[in-house]
C-alpha positions, 0 to 999 in steps of 0.5 A: 243841072237845074233850070228855072223858067219864069214868065214869057222870056225865061232866063235859064242856067245850066251845068251839064247838058247832053249834046245832041251833036258835038260843038264845032270846037270839040269832038265830044260832049262837054260839061257846060256851066251857065250861071245866072247873075241878077244885080239889083240897085235902088233907083236914084231920083233926079236931083231936086232943089230945096223947093222940090223942083228939078235943079240946074235946068237950062232951056233953049226956046225956039219961037218966032213970035217975040211976045210968045217967046218972052212970055215963055221965058218969064214962066220958065224963069219963074219955075227956077229954070235958066233960059240960055237963048231964044232963037227964031229959025230952025238953022239957028236952033241947031247952031245954038243947041250945039253952043249952049248944050241945054237940058231941054229945047222948047221947039215951035213946029212952025218957025222961020227959015228954010228948016222947020221945027221938026227938021231942026229937032231931028238934027238936034237929037241926032247930033247932040241927043238933047230932048225936045218938047214941041210947041204948036198953035196948029193941030197939023196932023202931017206935022205931028206925024213927022214930029213923032219920028224925032222922039219928042218927050212932050207936046204943048198946044198954044196958047198955054197957061203957066201951069200947063207949061210947068206940068209938061216940062217937069213931067217930060224932064223927069221921064227923060232923066229916068230913061237916061238912067235906065239906059246907062244901067243897061249899058253897064250891066251889058258890059259887065255880063259880056266881061264875065267868064261864066256863060249867061244866056236867055231864051224865049218860049220857043227855046231860041236864044235871044241873048248870049254873052261871049262866054256862052258862045265859047261854052257851046263851041260856036262863033261869037254872035251865032247863038242868037236865033238858034234853038237850045234843042240843037245842043240837047240829046233826045232825053233832055229835049223831051224834058225841055219840051214838056217844061216849055208847055207848062210855061206857055200855060203861065206856070213856073217850072224848075227842072234838071237836065243831065 
């Protein structure tokens, strides 16, 4: 069996392991097959229009100052975005977010009504998963700390110029789309890995499992979900334990190791 460990969180693959103690499902040591699959795919850029701007962006503005709201709307329209609505209260923001399902909400932290911008943003993110950019005329540390808990993708301090608005909005939207695409890929790969008949597992530098698919659990003869946190050493005989320990010491020094167990 050959194992290749790279970096702090090595991915390892095995073919035959001498078991220190038999797995729960078998009275004897069994041959083990763990094969590592790496899938790579080119990164897709967000859709752009002919002018190089992100296309089809719909924005909801939550602002209780009419002139500020209208100026912001005019700037966004100049960028090629569509403002789907302007609301003045946190309660209305939650309702309209569900009605319009915009790509982005520009949320003033201090708005009218019983629900401030931070609470409204938290509800919008929780219910609809829409990204938020907070806008504020105050350097309010308490409000800013509260706003961080909602996971905003950007901040704007009033008054702001058109170029500042454009930079914050376009940068935040780009990062949001990349994050969403990454999450989708991770979910896709996780589903793929879980559906494989081959066992796939990951261990940290202390040789404890940090991930193992369902097939790996079956191979080791343990119940689903019970490998995480357990040491690979539990499944090795004394000879192979010494090999793994020595190679782990090399990895802790920053070296790359390749070794065989039988």
